[in-house]
N, C-alpha and C positions, 0 to 999 in steps of 0.2 A: 504494500500500500504506500510505500515511500518512494522517493525520487529514484529514477533509474537513469542510466546513461542512454537517453533517447534524444533524437533530434526533433525538436518541436519549434513551432513558430514563436512561442512566447514561454516565459518562465511559468506563467499561470497554467498553460496546457501541460507543461512538464510535471507540475504538481498534481493536476487534476486527472490526467489519463491513467496513471497507476492506481489511483483511488477508484476510478470507474471500473478498472479491471478487477480490483479487489471486491467491489460491490457485486459484480457479475458472478464471481466465484462464490461468495457467501450466499447470494440469492439462489444459487443452483441447489442449495440444501433445503430451501424453504418448504418444498413439498414433502419432506420427510418429517416435518414438525406435526405434532398433535395440534388440534384446535387450541388456540390461545398459547401455543408454544412460543418460546422466545429464543432468539439468537442474539448473543452479545457481540456486537460488531467491533467495538473499540473502547478503550479506556481513555478518557479525555482529562488530562491534568489541568488544574486551575482553569476550569471552563469559563469563569467570569473574567479572566485576564488573558484573553487570547491575543497574543502578539506574534504567534508563530507563523511562519510562511509555508510550513511543510504540510502537505496533504490533509490528513484527518484533523490536524490541530489548527487548521486555518478555517475559521467559521464560514467565510464566504464560499470557499470551495466545498466544504463539508455539507453546507445547506443546499448547494446546488446538486451534489451527487446523491445525498440522502435527504430528500425533502421531508418536512415534518408531517405531511399528510400521509406518509407511509412509514416513517421511522419516528422514534421518540428517544427521550433521554431519561435515565434514572439518575437523580442527583443525590449526593451525599457529602458529608463533611470529609475533607481531605485528612488523611492520617497526619500529614504535615501540620495541619491546623492545631492538632493536639501536641505535637512534638517540637515544633520550631517556633520560637518566640516571634520571629519576623512575620511568619505566616499568620499567626493569631492576631496581629495588629493590622494586617492588610486584608480587608474584607473581600477584595477581588481574588485572593488566593485561598479563600475559605472552602470553596466547593470543587469537587471533582465530579465526573459523571461518566456513565456508560451510555454509548449510543447503541440502541437496540432495535431489532425488528420483532414485531409480535404478529403471529399469524392469527388473523381474525376469521370468524366463521361467516 
């Protein structure tokens, strides 16, 4: 799901294309899910402080590849929030999340 050595017109496409290939791979398993079954697609660190330019950690790219009408997030407090004094005073670093697909009936 991360950058590959590919020739793309833009850096944006270089980040997006591997993520789209990853999505296609993951979604090839959705028919094996029970009704309401869940696939955890990725762990997103500090989801409220997204300044990463890389694939799944880039909100703009992630939202385009994994639209919220089909995918969702499960939010929770970051373990670093409890262990790192800097994290506990910076609310943007408080939450992590998992990007998920849930098979609906």
